Structure formats: C-alpha cells, structure tokens
C-alpha positions as CSV (number, residue, x, y, z in Angstrom):
1,M,92.2,-29.5,281.4
2,S,92.7,-29.2,277.7
3,T,95.7,-27.3,276.5
4,Y,94.5,-25.7,273.4
5,K,96.6,-25.7,269.8
6,I,96.7,-22.2,269.3
7,A,98.9,-20.9,265.7
8,W,100.3,-17.0,266.5
9,L,100.6,-15.4,263.3
10,P,101.3,-11.8,263.5
11,G,102.3,-10.4,260.2
12,D,103.4,-7.6,259.1
13,G,103.4,-3.5,260.5
14,I,100.9,-3.1,263.6
15,G,99.9,-7.0,263.3
16,I,102.6,-7.7,265.5
17,E,101.5,-5.1,268.2
18,V,97.7,-6.0,268.5
19,L,98.5,-9.6,269.0
20,E,101.1,-8.7,271.7
21,A,98.5,-6.8,273.5
22,A,95.7,-9.7,273.1
23,K,98.1,-12.1,274.5
24,I,98.2,-10.0,277.6
25,V,94.5,-10.8,278.0
26,L,94.5,-14.0,277.3
27,D,97.0,-15.3,279.6
28,K,95.1,-13.0,282.5
29,I,92.5,-15.4,281.9
30,E,94.6,-18.3,282.1
31,L,93.5,-20.1,279.0
32,S,95.2,-23.2,278.8
33,A,96.9,-23.3,275.4
34,Q,100.2,-23.6,273.5
35,Y,100.7,-20.4,271.1
36,V,102.8,-21.6,268.0
37,P,104.3,-18.2,266.0
38,G,103.6,-19.0,262.2
39,D,105.8,-17.3,259.7
40,I,103.5,-14.8,257.3
41,G,104.0,-11.8,255.4
42,W,105.9,-9.7,253.5
43,E,108.8,-10.8,254.7
44,F,108.6,-14.1,253.7
45,W,107.0,-13.0,250.2
46,R,110.5,-11.1,249.6
47,K,112.5,-13.4,251.0
48,E,111.5,-16.5,249.6
49,G,108.5,-15.6,247.2
50,D,105.7,-16.8,249.1
51,A,103.5,-15.0,251.8
52,L,102.0,-18.1,253.3
53,P,105.2,-20.5,253.6
54,Q,104.1,-24.6,253.6
55,R,105.3,-25.0,256.9
56,T,102.4,-22.6,257.7
57,I,100.0,-24.3,256.2
58,D,101.0,-27.4,257.9
59,L,100.9,-25.3,261.1
60,L,97.4,-24.0,260.5
61,R,96.2,-27.9,259.8
62,W,97.8,-29.3,263.2
63,A,95.9,-26.2,265.2
64,D,92.7,-26.0,266.6
65,A,92.4,-22.4,266.2
66,A,94.9,-19.8,265.0
67,M,95.4,-16.0,265.4
68,F,96.0,-13.4,263.1
69,G,97.2,-10.0,263.1
70,A,98.0,-8.0,259.7
71,I,99.0,-8.9,256.2
72,T,100.9,-6.0,253.8
73,S,99.3,-6.5,249.9
74,K,100.5,-4.8,247.0
75,P,99.6,-4.6,243.2
76,A,101.5,-7.0,241.1
77,K,104.1,-5.0,239.9
78,A,105.2,-3.8,243.1
79,A,105.6,-7.2,244.2
80,E,107.6,-8.1,241.8
81,A,109.9,-5.1,242.1
82,E,110.6,-6.2,245.9
83,L,111.4,-9.6,245.5
84,A,115.2,-10.8,246.1
85,P,117.1,-10.3,243.0
86,F,117.4,-14.1,242.5
87,M,113.6,-14.8,242.4
88,Q,112.9,-11.9,239.8
89,G,111.6,-12.6,236.6
90,Q,110.9,-16.2,237.8
91,N,106.8,-15.4,236.9
92,R,105.9,-15.6,240.5
93,V,102.7,-14.3,241.2
94,Y,101.8,-12.7,244.9
95,R,98.7,-13.6,246.3
96,S,97.3,-12.6,249.7
97,P,97.8,-15.0,252.0
98,I,94.8,-14.6,254.0
99,V,93.0,-15.0,250.8
100,R,95.2,-18.4,250.0
101,M,94.3,-19.4,253.9
102,R,90.4,-19.4,253.5
103,Q,90.6,-21.3,250.4
104,L,92.9,-23.9,251.3
105,L,91.1,-24.4,254.6
106,D,88.0,-24.0,253.6
107,L,87.1,-21.1,255.7
108,Y,83.9,-20.4,254.0
109,I,82.2,-17.9,256.9
110,C,83.5,-14.7,257.6
111,L,81.7,-13.4,260.8
112,R,81.9,-10.1,261.5
113,P,80.0,-8.6,264.3
114,T,79.4,-4.8,264.5
115,K,78.0,-3.9,268.1
116,A,77.8,-0.3,269.9
117,Y,79.7,-0.6,272.7
118,P,77.4,1.6,275.4
119,G,79.8,5.1,276.0
120,N,81.8,4.6,272.8
121,P,82.2,8.3,272.0
122,L,83.1,7.3,268.3
123,N,79.4,5.5,268.2
124,M,77.3,6.6,265.6
125,D,74.4,5.7,267.3
126,E,74.0,3.3,270.5
127,G,72.0,0.5,270.7
128,I,74.0,-1.0,266.5
129,D,74.1,-4.8,266.8
130,I,74.7,-6.2,263.1
131,V,76.1,-9.4,262.1
132,V,77.8,-9.5,258.5
133,F,77.9,-13.0,256.8
134,R,80.3,-13.2,254.1
135,E,81.0,-15.7,251.8
136,N,84.9,-15.9,252.1
137,T,86.2,-18.7,249.8
138,E,84.4,-17.4,246.4
139,D,83.1,-14.3,244.2
140,L,86.2,-11.6,242.6
141,Y,88.5,-13.2,245.1
142,V,89.1,-16.4,243.8
143,G,91.8,-15.5,242.0
144,V,91.2,-16.5,238.2
145,E,92.5,-13.8,236.6
146,F,94.6,-12.5,232.9
147,A,96.6,-9.4,232.4
148,P,98.0,-9.7,229.6
149,V,94.5,-11.5,228.5
150,P,95.4,-14.6,226.0
151,E,94.5,-14.2,222.8
152,R,92.6,-17.4,223.0
153,L,90.5,-16.8,225.8
154,A,89.2,-13.8,223.9
155,K,88.5,-15.6,221.3
156,H,86.4,-18.0,223.1
157,L,84.7,-14.7,224.9
158,S,83.9,-13.6,221.7
159,E,82.7,-16.4,220.3
160,M,80.3,-16.8,223.8
161,S,78.5,-13.2,224.7
162,N,77.5,-10.7,222.6
163,N,78.8,-8.4,225.3
164,F,82.4,-9.4,224.7
165,Q,82.3,-7.6,221.3
166,A,83.1,-4.2,222.6
167,F,86.8,-5.7,223.4
168,K,87.7,-8.5,221.0
169,N,90.1,-6.4,219.4
170,L,91.8,-4.7,222.0
171,D,95.9,-5.6,222.6
172,P,95.9,-8.1,225.4
173,D,98.3,-5.7,227.4
174,D,95.7,-3.3,227.4
175,Y,92.5,-4.9,229.8
176,A,92.4,-7.3,232.4
177,I,90.1,-10.0,233.0
178,S,89.0,-11.2,237.0
179,C,86.4,-13.8,237.8
180,K,83.5,-14.0,239.5
181,I,82.8,-17.1,240.5
182,N,79.8,-18.1,242.8
183,T,78.7,-21.6,243.0
184,R,75.1,-23.0,244.1
185,H,77.0,-25.3,246.9
186,G,78.9,-21.9,248.3
187,S,75.9,-19.7,248.4
188,E,74.3,-22.3,250.4
189,R,76.1,-22.8,253.4
190,I,76.9,-19.4,254.2
191,A,73.4,-18.5,253.9
192,R,72.7,-21.6,255.7
193,A,75.6,-20.5,258.3
194,A,73.5,-17.1,258.3
195,F,70.0,-18.1,259.2
196,D,70.7,-21.1,261.6
197,Y,73.0,-18.0,263.6
198,A,69.9,-15.6,263.3
199,H,67.5,-18.7,264.7
200,K,69.9,-19.5,267.8
201,N,70.2,-16.0,268.5
202,R,66.5,-15.0,268.3
203,R,67.2,-12.4,265.6
204,K,63.6,-12.0,263.6
205,K,65.3,-11.0,260.0
206,V,68.3,-12.1,257.3
207,T,68.8,-9.8,254.6
208,V,70.7,-10.5,251.4
209,V,73.2,-8.4,249.9
210,H,73.4,-8.6,245.9
211,K,73.7,-6.5,243.2
212,A,71.5,-9.3,240.8
213,N,69.5,-6.0,238.7
214,V,72.8,-5.9,237.0
215,V,75.0,-8.5,237.7
216,R,72.7,-11.0,236.9
217,M,74.0,-14.7,236.6
218,S,76.5,-14.7,239.7
219,D,74.9,-12.6,241.9
220,G,71.1,-13.7,240.8
221,L,73.0,-17.4,241.9
222,F,73.2,-16.1,245.2
223,L,70.0,-14.4,245.7
224,E,68.1,-17.3,244.6
225,V,69.9,-19.6,246.7
226,C,69.7,-17.5,249.6
227,R,65.9,-17.6,249.1
228,E,65.7,-20.8,248.9
229,V,67.4,-21.3,252.5
230,G,65.1,-18.9,253.6
231,K,61.8,-21.2,253.0
232,D,63.5,-23.3,255.7
233,Y,63.2,-21.2,258.7
234,P,59.6,-19.9,258.4
235,G,60.4,-17.4,262.0
236,I,63.1,-15.4,260.3
237,Q,61.6,-12.7,257.6
238,V,63.4,-12.3,254.6
239,E,64.7,-9.3,252.7
240,D,67.3,-8.8,250.2
241,A,68.7,-5.6,249.3
242,N,71.5,-4.0,246.3
243,I,74.6,-3.6,247.8
244,D,74.7,0.5,246.7
245,A,71.2,0.9,248.3
246,M,72.5,-1.5,251.8
247,C,75.4,1.3,252.2
248,M,72.5,4.0,252.3
249,W,70.3,2.4,254.3
250,L,72.6,1.1,256.8
251,L,73.7,5.1,257.7
252,K,70.3,6.0,257.6
253,N,68.6,3.1,259.4
254,P,70.8,0.9,261.3
255,H,68.3,-0.5,263.6
256,N,66.6,-1.7,260.7
257,Y,69.1,-4.7,260.2
258,E,70.2,-7.8,262.2
259,V,71.9,-9.9,260.1
260,L,73.5,-9.6,256.1
261,V,74.9,-12.2,254.2
262,A,76.9,-11.2,251.2
263,P,79.1,-12.8,248.5
264,N,82.5,-12.2,249.5
265,L,83.1,-8.6,247.9
266,Y,80.5,-7.3,249.0
267,G,80.7,-8.4,252.8
268,D,83.7,-7.0,252.5
269,I,82.4,-3.7,252.2
270,I,79.8,-3.6,254.0
271,S,81.5,-4.8,257.1
272,D,84.4,-2.3,256.8
273,L,81.0,0.4,256.6
274,C,79.5,-1.3,259.7
275,A,82.9,-1.0,261.9
276,Q,82.9,2.8,260.8
277,M,79.8,2.8,262.2
278,V,80.3,2.1,265.9
279,G,84.4,2.8,266.3
280,G,85.8,2.1,263.3
281,L,88.3,-0.5,262.3
282,G,90.1,-0.4,265.6
283,F,86.7,-1.9,267.0
284,G,86.2,-4.3,263.9
285,C,86.8,-7.8,264.7
286,S,86.6,-10.9,262.4
287,G,86.3,-14.9,262.2
288,N,87.4,-17.0,259.4
289,I,85.7,-20.7,260.0
290,G,85.2,-23.2,258.8
291,A,83.9,-26.9,259.9
292,D,87.1,-27.9,261.7
293,M,88.7,-24.7,262.1
294,G,88.5,-21.0,263.2
295,V,91.8,-17.8,262.1
296,F,90.5,-14.9,264.2
297,E,92.0,-11.2,263.2
298,P,91.0,-7.5,263.2
299,T,89.7,-6.7,260.2
300,H,92.0,-3.8,259.7
301,G,95.6,-3.5,257.9
302,S,98.9,-3.7,258.1
303,A,99.5,0.5,258.5
304,P,103.2,0.6,257.9
305,K,102.9,4.3,259.2
306,Y,102.1,3.1,262.7
307,A,104.3,0.3,263.0
308,G,106.6,0.0,265.6
309,Q,105.0,3.0,267.8
310,Y,102.2,0.8,269.6
311,K,100.1,3.8,268.9
312,V,96.6,1.6,267.5
313,N,93.9,0.4,269.1
314,P,94.2,-3.0,270.0
315,I,90.2,-3.6,270.6
316,A,89.4,-5.4,267.7
317,T,92.4,-8.2,267.6
318,I,91.1,-8.4,271.8
319,L,87.3,-9.1,270.5
320,A,88.6,-11.4,267.9
321,A,89.8,-13.6,270.9
322,K,87.0,-13.5,272.4
323,M,85.7,-14.9,269.1
324,M,88.2,-17.1,269.1
325,L,87.3,-18.5,272.9
326,E,83.3,-18.8,271.5
327,W,84.6,-20.7,269.4
328,L,86.7,-23.1,271.3
329,G,83.9,-23.7,273.5
330,E,85.1,-21.3,276.3
331,K,81.8,-19.2,276.7
332,D,82.8,-18.0,280.3
333,R,86.0,-16.7,279.5
334,A,85.1,-15.0,276.1
335,A,81.8,-13.3,277.9
336,A,84.3,-12.3,280.7
337,V,86.5,-10.9,278.2
338,E,83.7,-8.9,276.0
339,G,82.9,-7.1,279.7
340,A,85.9,-6.1,280.3
341,V,86.0,-4.7,276.5
342,A,83.1,-3.1,277.4
343,E,83.7,-1.7,280.9
344,V,87.0,-0.4,280.0
345,I,85.0,1.4,276.8
346,A,81.8,2.6,278.9
347,E,84.7,3.9,281.8
348,C,86.4,6.0,278.7
349,K,89.5,6.8,280.6
350,V,91.9,4.2,278.5
351,R,91.3,6.0,275.5
352,T,93.9,5.1,272.3
353,Y,94.6,8.0,269.4
354,D,91.6,7.1,267.2
355,M,89.1,7.6,271.0
356,G,90.5,10.8,271.2
357,G,92.9,9.8,273.4
358,S,97.1,9.3,273.9
359,D,97.5,5.8,275.6
360,S,99.2,3.2,274.1
361,T,97.8,0.0,272.5
362,L,99.3,-1.9,275.7
363,D,97.7,0.2,277.6
364,M,94.5,-0.4,276.7
365,A,95.4,-4.1,276.6
366,H,96.4,-3.8,280.8
367,A,93.3,-1.6,281.3
368,I,90.9,-4.5,279.8
369,A,93.1,-7.4,281.6
370,D,92.7,-5.5,284.5
371,K,89.5,-6.0,284.8
372,L,89.5,-9.9,284.3
C-alpha cells in the first residue's frame, strides 16, 4: 500500500481547529499517509515578511497533496503595520499565500461542489447539487496592481484609451489600478475541465458566468472561449449569464443549474453564494487542482473571533478531505467519509452552533468518525 505524502497547513485562527477535526476522520479510515506540517499564515508574515516561506513551497512541490486550514489577510497598510519593526519600511508587499500558492503551483482549477445533504436544517431547498469551476490563476487575482499610479503608466494609458481621459490628471495617490488579465489558454483549460466533469458525471448543462456586456475585452474572451470549447461536447447544453443576474437566478431557481464555470472573481462570489444555499461556509469545501498537485480546503476564512473556542463547524474541512481522497484515487474511502457526514447531518443529533446546537468542532468530528 502506498504511503501518501500530505502537506499539512493549518494556517491561522480556526484553520488549526478544523484541520485537527479532519485528522480525526482521516485517522479513522486508516489512510496510509505521512502528514508533514508546513508554515503558512499571518505569524510568518509578521516574523519573516513572508506568509508563504520558500520552505513551505518546497514542501508542497514534494507532497502528493495538501490540506489547508484558513488564512488571515489584511489590507496593505495594516499588513505593513504588523511586521516586526526591523522589517518595516522595506517596501514588503503582503499577498495572500493561498493566491500565491495557486499561481506558483499552477493550481488552475478551483473546484467547489455544493450539495444539500438531506436533513440539514440550513438547506435553502432539498436536492440542490451544483458544482462550480472557478479559474484559479488569472483575472483580478493576478496581483498586477498600482497605488500610487506611476506617471509613466498613466501617460501610456492616456495615449491608448479614450476612456482613461477622465483620470489622466489625477494625483498618483488619489487612485489605484488593478489589472484584470484573462488569457485564451487559461480560459480554455478551465472550460474544458468543467465540460469534462459534466460529461463524466452525466450532467446535462454547463453555465458560463461572466459580465461580457460591460467588461467586453477580458470577459468577452472568456465567454468566447467557453463557447468554443462547448462545441466539442454536443450532448451538453451551454448557457451563459451575467454575474449579477446569476446571483439572482441561483436564489430563485437553484435546481436549474448543474455546472457553473467562471473567471476567478465571479467564481469566488458565486461559490460562496452557493455554499449559503446549503448551510453556509461550514459546509463549503474546495479543491485547488493542477496537473500534478491538489490543495484542499474549507472555503471559510480564519474567523479570529472564534479562534481557540473549538466552536465552528468542521464539515467543510472534512468534505475537503473527502475531495482529497477522491483526487488521490481513494474512491471507496472518499465515499465512506461522505456517507458518514451525510448520516450525521440527517440524524441532526450532533450540531455545531451554526446548525442551532452547542456541540464542539471535535464533537462533530468524532460523531462522523464513529460512523466509519
């Protein structure tokens, strides 16, 4: 039996607690794995000026997969203020370590399933089953940003775009620019991943989420490429919708949607909306997947106000572990974990605070493990 090499990245706040809960479940199924802890998060930004140290990147390149807890991120000025004094004033720029990880390892698929497990009192409706494919390396998350805006850049933009004229005389400190970059290659491979999934899982429709009626160049390219890819899958219906309308239609008619594919920002938005429809972020799991590596996580943040209380729902993280098992090829173990989660939810005996109960993070983990 192979021994998997799993990078274990608790991160900040409640990330530590929910990964502890997931480990209880993974230990129960007796997965042959070596769990190697890695340094990531706000502590390492403050002490070292790097929330994702090179040693952790090396660990991820060595590992077969990774489990990630949660991260604290703050705006640039707040991040600078929390650096150790000897590192302040050195023009260090904080970037989200999970965003950097996705780009460095080319984890271009952000896979976010949304399922209404029967008996969950928080379900908006029964039977919701939507899978979101979010492009994970491009769009507004590329980190190409300017504040203050260099005069040379402002001059070039003024010469190249009539729409920039309204901003050309602003003081460099009075505005900021963030670049939205979408490529044909990036759009094509996330679209193909979504259509491949739909084909393999007998889903009949893929909906492309965009704002091409206003963001004509970058979103227009994304929509064009998705439509081109869709032609290779004649048995699958291709629809598209603007991001604002999509939020409305998801709430009104969630059963009309099966697979959604979107650029990075819109995928981030709609996947959180979908999670709320089936109970909230305590049920939202995610996989960051590339050709050779997968990093699996809950979609919630570090929730500092709850840190150390063992209060939050670990189901999202346990379902993320289930996704990791699927990705590793451990289909039977993955199915067993999901079945145990579904059974505990249906019984409604063990409930964390978000489900209207008072059971702890680890109570929930042990209840799920006891079903295995």
